[in-house]
C-alpha positions in Angstrom: -28.5 4.7 8.9 -27.1 2.2 11.4 -23.8 3.1 13.6 -21.1 2.3 11.4 -19.1 -0.4 12.1 -15.2 1.0 11.6 -14.5 4.4 13.5 -14.0 7.3 10.9 -9.8 6.9 11.5 -10.3 3.3 11.0 -12.5 3.6 8.0 -10.4 6.4 6.3 -6.2 4.2 6.8 -8.2 0.9 5.3 -9.4 3.2 2.3 -6.8 5.3 1.6 -4.2 2.1 1.6 -6.4 0.6 -0.6 -7.2 3.3 -3.1 -3.0 4.0 -3.5 -2.4 0.8 -4.2 -3.9 1.8 -7.9 -2.1 4.5 -8.5 1.4 3.2 -6.9 1.2 -0.3 -9.1 0.5 2.4 -11.6 3.8 5.4 -11.3 5.7 3.4 -9.1 7.7 2.2 -12.2 7.6 4.7 -14.1 11.3 6.0 -13.7 11.9 2.3 -15.0 10.4 2.7 -18.6 13.4 4.2 -20.5 15.7 1.0 -18.6 12.9 -1.0 -19.4 13.0 -0.6 -23.0 16.8 -1.9 -22.7 16.4 -4.6 -20.3 13.9 -6.1 -22.5 15.8 -5.4 -26.1 11.8 -3.9 -26.9 10.7 -0.8 -28.5 9.5 2.5 -26.2 6.2 1.5 -27.9 5.4 -1.7 -26.3 6.8 -0.3 -22.8 4.6 2.6 -23.5 1.7 -0.4 -23.9 2.0 -1.6 -20.3 0.6 1.2 -18.5 -2.0 0.8 -21.5 -2.6 -2.7 -20.3 -2.6 -1.5 -16.6 -5.5 1.1 -17.2 -7.4 -0.7 -19.2 -7.2 -3.7 -16.6 -8.0 -1.8 -13.6 -10.8 0.8 -15.5 -12.8 -2.5 -16.9 -11.8 -4.7 -13.6 -13.8 -1.7 -11.4 -17.2 -2.7 -13.0 -16.8 -6.1 -12.1 -15.4 -5.8 -9.0 -17.6 -3.1 -7.7 -20.9 -5.1 -8.2 -18.8 -8.0 -6.6 -18.7 -6.1 -3.3 -22.1 -5.4 -3.5 -22.9 -9.5 -4.1 -20.5 -11.4 -1.7 -19.6 -8.2 0.7 -16.9 -6.1 0.6 -14.1 -8.7 2.7 -14.0 -11.4 0.3 -13.7 -8.8 -2.8 -10.9 -7.3 -1.6 -9.4 -10.6 -0.9 -9.7 -12.0 -4.1 -8.7 -9.4 -6.1 -5.8 -8.8 -3.4 -4.9 -12.4 -4.6 -4.7 -11.5 -8.2 -2.9 -8.4 -7.5 0.1 -10.5 -6.0 -0.2 -12.6 -8.8 0.4 -10.1 -11.0 2.9 -8.4 -9.5 5.3 -11.4 -9.0 4.8 -12.2 -13.0 6.4 -8.6 -13.7 8.8 -9.5 -10.9 10.2 -11.9 -12.9 8.8 -11.7 -16.0 11.6 -13.8 -18.7 10.2 -11.2 -21.7 7.9 -8.1 -22.6 5.2 -10.4 -23.1 5.0 -11.3 -19.8 5.9 -8.1 -18.4 2.6 -6.9 -20.6 0.8 -10.3 -19.2 1.6 -9.3 -15.6 0.9 -5.5 -15.9 -2.5 -6.4 -16.9 -3.2 -8.8 -14.2 -2.0 -6.1 -12.0 -4.5 -3.3 -12.7 -7.8 -6.4 -12.6 -6.8 -7.3 -8.9 -6.0 -3.7 -8.3 -9.4 -2.5 -9.2 -10.5 -3.3 -5.8 -9.2 -0.9 -3.7 -10.5 2.3 -5.4 -14.5 0.9 -5.9 -14.0 -1.2 -1.9 -12.8 2.2 -0.1 -15.3 4.7 -1.5 -18.4 1.9 -0.9 -16.6 1.7 3.0 -17.4 5.8 3.1 -20.8 5.1 1.7 -22.0 2.5 4.0 -21.5 4.4 7.2 -21.2 7.9 6.5 -22.5 11.1 4.4 -22.5 14.8 4.4 -19.4 16.5 6.3 -18.0 13.1 7.6 -18.4 10.9 4.6 -16.3 14.6 2.8 -13.0 14.5 4.9 -13.2 10.3 4.8 -13.2 11.3 1.3 -10.3 14.0 1.5 -8.2 11.5 3.2 -9.0 9.0 0.0 -8.7 11.6 -2.4 -5.0 12.7 -1.1 -3.6 8.7 -1.7 -5.1 9.1 -4.9 -3.4 12.1 -6.2 -0.4 11.8 -3.8 0.5 7.9 -5.0 1.0 8.9 -8.0 3.8 12.2 -7.4 5.4 9.9 -4.2 5.3 6.7 -6.3 8.5 7.9 -9.0 10.1 9.3 -6.6 10.3 5.7 -4.2 10.6 4.1 -7.7 13.7 6.2 -8.7 15.6 5.4 -5.5 14.9 1.8 -6.1 15.8 1.6 -9.6 19.2 3.7 -9.0 19.5 1.1 -5.8 18.3 -2.3 -6.8 17.2 -2.0 -10.6 13.6 -2.5 -11.8 12.9 -5.8 -10.3 12.4 -4.1 -7.0 10.3 -2.1 -7.9 7.9 -4.8 -8.8 9.5 -6.8 -6.1 7.8 -3.3 -3.7 4.3 -4.4 -5.5 4.4 -7.7 -3.8 5.1 -6.7 -0.6 2.1 -3.5 -0.8 -0.3 -7.0 -1.7 1.2 -8.8 1.2 0.2 -6.1 3.8 -2.9 -5.0 1.9 -4.1 -9.0 2.8 -3.0 -9.0 6.6 -4.8 -5.8 6.7 -8.0 -6.8 5.3 -7.8 -9.6 7.0 -7.3 -8.3 10.9 -8.7 -4.8 10.7 -11.5 -4.3 7.9 -15.0 -5.2 9.1 -17.6 -6.1 6.5 -19.8 -2.7 6.0 -22.8 -4.3 3.8 -25.2 -6.7 4.2 -24.3 -9.6 0.8 -27.2 -9.6 -1.4 -26.8 -12.0 -4.1 -29.4 -11.3 -6.2 -27.8 -8.2 -7.4 -25.4 -10.9 -8.8 -27.9 -11.3 -11.4 -27.8 -10.3 -15.1 -31.2 -8.0 -14.7 -30.3 -6.1 -11.3 -26.8 -5.4 -12.5 -28.3 -4.2 -16.3 -30.7 -2.4 -13.6 -28.3 -0.7 -11.5 -25.7 0.9 -14.3 -28.7 1.9 -16.2 -30.0 3.5 -13.2 -27.1 5.1 -12.5 -25.7 6.3 -16.3 -29.2 7.3 -16.5 -28.7 10.3 -13.4 -27.5 13.8 -14.5 -26.0 14.4 -11.2 -24.0 11.0 -11.0 -23.0 11.5 -14.4 -21.9 15.5 -13.9 -20.0 14.9 -10.8 -18.3 11.9 -11.9 -16.8 13.8 -14.8 -15.4 16.5 -13.1 -13.6 14.5 -11.0 -12.4 12.2 -14.7 -11.1 16.0 -16.1 -9.6 16.1 -12.3 -7.9 12.7 -11.4 -8.1 11.7 -15.4 -5.6 14.3 -15.9 -2.7 12.8 -13.5 -3.0 9.7 -15.0 -2.6 11.1 -18.6 0.4 13.0 -17.1 2.0 9.4 -15.3 2.2 8.6 -19.1 3.8 11.8 -20.8 6.1 13.4 -18.1 8.3 11.0 -17.5 9.3 11.4 -21.4 8.8 15.5 -21.2 11.2 15.6 -18.1 13.7 12.8 -18.7 13.2 12.7 -22.4 13.4 16.9 -23.0 14.2 18.6 -20.0 17.4 16.2 -19.3 16.5 15.0 -15.8 18.0 11.6 -14.3 15.5 9.1 -13.4 15.9 9.3 -10.5 16.0 13.5 -10.1 12.6 12.9 -12.5 11.7 10.7 -9.4 12.4 13.3 -6.8 11.1 15.9 -9.2 7.6 14.4 -8.9 7.6 15.7 -4.9 6.3 19.0 -6.6 3.6 17.9 -7.5 2.4 15.8 -4.0 4.1 19.0 -2.1 1.0 21.1 -3.7 -1.7 18.5 -3.8 -0.4 18.1 0.1 -1.3 21.8 0.7 -4.2 21.9 -0.7 -5.3 18.6 1.7 -4.3 20.5 4.6 -6.2 23.8 2.9 -9.4 21.9 2.3 -8.8 21.0 6.1 -9.0 24.0 7.7 -11.5 25.4 5.3 -13.7 22.6 6.1 -14.4 24.7 9.7 -16.1 27.7 7.6 -16.7 26.2 4.9 -19.4 23.5 3.6 -17.3 21.1 1.3 -19.7 22.2 -1.4 -18.4 26.0 -1.5 -15.1 24.6 -1.9 -15.0 23.1 -5.4 -15.6 26.4 -7.3 -12.1 28.2 -6.3 -10.4 24.1 -6.6 -11.9 24.3 -10.5 -10.4 28.1 -10.8 -7.0 26.9 -9.7 -7.8 23.7 -11.8 -8.5 25.9 -14.7 -5.2 28.8 -14.7 -3.1 25.6 -13.9 -4.5 24.1 -17.8 -3.9 27.7 -19.9 0.1 28.1 -18.2 0.1 24.5 -19.4 -1.2 25.2 -22.5 0.9 28.4 -22.7 4.1 26.7 -21.7 4.4 23.4 -23.9 3.7 25.6 -27.0 5.5 28.3 -26.7 8.7 28.1 -23.8 11.5 25.8 -24.0 10.7 22.6 -21.0 12.9 23.7 -18.3 11.5 21.7 -14.7 9.7 24.8 -13.2 7.8 25.6 -16.8 6.8 21.9 -16.8 5.7 21.3 -12.6 5.1 24.3 -11.3 1.6 24.3 -13.7 1.2 20.6 -13.1 1.7 21.6 -9.0 -0.8 24.1 -9.3 -3.5 21.8 -10.9 -2.9 19.7 -7.9 -3.6 21.7 -5.7 -7.0 23.0 -7.4 -7.7 18.6 -7.3 -7.4 18.3 -3.5 -10.1 21.4 -3.3 -12.3 19.5 -5.9 -12.3 15.7 -4.5 -14.1 15.2 -1.3 -17.3 17.3 -2.5 -17.5 15.5 -5.9 -16.9 11.8 -5.1 -19.4 12.8 -1.6 -21.4 14.2 -4.4 -22.0 11.3 -6.9 -22.0 8.5 -4.0 -25.3 9.8 -2.0 -28.1 9.1 -4.2 -27.2 5.4 -4.1 -26.6 3.4 -0.7 -28.4 0.4 -1.5 -25.9 0.1 -4.9 -22.4 1.7 -3.3 -20.0 -0.9 -4.7 -21.5 -0.5 -8.4 -21.9 2.7 -8.2 -18.6 3.4 -6.9 -17.1 0.9 -9.3 -18.7 3.3 -12.3 -17.1 6.3 -10.9 -14.1 4.7 -10.9 -14.4 2.7 -14.7 -14.9 6.3 -16.0 -12.4 7.9 -14.3 -9.8 5.6 -15.4 -11.1 5.1 -18.5 -10.6 8.9 -18.6 -6.9 8.5 -17.8 -6.8 5.6 -20.1 -8.0 7.9 -23.5 -5.7 10.8 -22.0 -3.0 8.4 -22.4 -3.8 7.3 -25.9 -4.1 10.5 -27.3 -0.5 11.2 -25.9 0.5 8.2 -27.3 -1.6 8.9 -30.5 0.4 12.6 -31.0 3.6 11.3 -30.3 5.5 14.9 -29.6 5.5 14.0 -25.5 5.7 18.2 -25.1 3.4 19.1 -27.5 0.7 15.8 -26.0 1.4 17.8 -22.5 0.2 20.9 -23.7 -3.0 19.4 -25.6 -4.2 17.0 -23.6 -4.1 17.9 -20.3 -5.9 21.2 -20.4 -8.6 19.6 -21.9 -9.3 17.5 -19.1 -9.2 20.3 -17.1 -11.3 22.2 -19.8 -13.8 18.7 -18.7 -13.8 19.3 -15.2 -15.1 22.8 -15.7 -18.3 22.0 -18.0 -19.1 19.0 -16.2 -19.2 20.9 -12.9 -21.4 23.6 -15.2 -23.4 20.7 -15.9 -24.3 19.3 -12.4 -25.2 22.7 -11.0 -27.5 22.7 -13.6 -28.7 19.0 -13.0 -29.4 19.9 -9.3 -31.4 22.7 -9.7 -33.5 20.8 -11.6 -33.8 18.3 -9.1 -34.9 21.1 -6.9 -37.0 22.3 -9.2 -39.0 18.9 -9.6 -38.8 18.5 -5.6 -40.8 21.6 -5.2 -43.3 20.6 -6.9 -46.6 19.8 -5.9 -47.3 16.2 -5.3 -43.5 15.4 -5.1 
């Protein structure tokens, strides 16, 4: 590997900021969802669709932005998609009707998709091993803290200035991102326009989809992080509609999730001094498993309270902090030549899992029942996928040990 063109610190900061745009744009306005129903004289299902369209645009566009970053380079691709994100934010902020709001959210999702794909590719372009895991820990922190802190900020903005201020905040984020990329982000790959041809694109994704290690580690992340995205579509209606919190109280209450996750990231950084990143994964999955059981029991047996809902959510977030750094690194490590495509497919599967969780919750229709069913199912997916990952690694080791390999 060549020497990194950016320091570990600069890569961490830029990567974390780019990654944060996706979950922030998804969750920032969740406290305003009930108000948007009245503001546009619309239905609850139509406003929920703004999340679904954002998910769809974000998930699908990662496949494009990731491949483009291999073809055109990380910097030009990021600038292009940030311009798209800025356009979507302006459409949503000044939407005269719910149809324009829906279109703006779709465009936002398309633009924000570049953050997640390029951030992970920046790390894989320059670092491996424990260093990569440390950076992924920072990026993972923003990936999970974003949806947790955003409702707090959104609830405050909503209470002070109204729903449009939430989307104007996103306009500001887009402008900051463009400036940061233009001034501080260095190009970390050699653009290769041949990778933009249809044959190499299909070959790249085929090699990823047929690799057991990549798929299994990605599904671990899909179950863990996908649960956070699924919760973002359910918790506003549970905590505001069932528990009785105000939008501002809901936003502040979500700090419990971010606090648990932050505690987990601190614990992981300390544990990395005495343990390998791989050794930290299993305890994290144990936390996720226990939290999943508690969510199922509390939702189906108890009357909902803030603590009965959020304490298991916090424990789940604590476990995610243990799982993220190594599993993201493990999925990307075998594919330095197509890091953008690997990052894109990983993000697509993760966001796709969150999208499916949201659709399942909407189909169930009962927020508390959906919460107690869909989120534990995501935890089970993460645990079973880790069993598959260990088996895939064992097979790779056995094949490598064979004579002539």
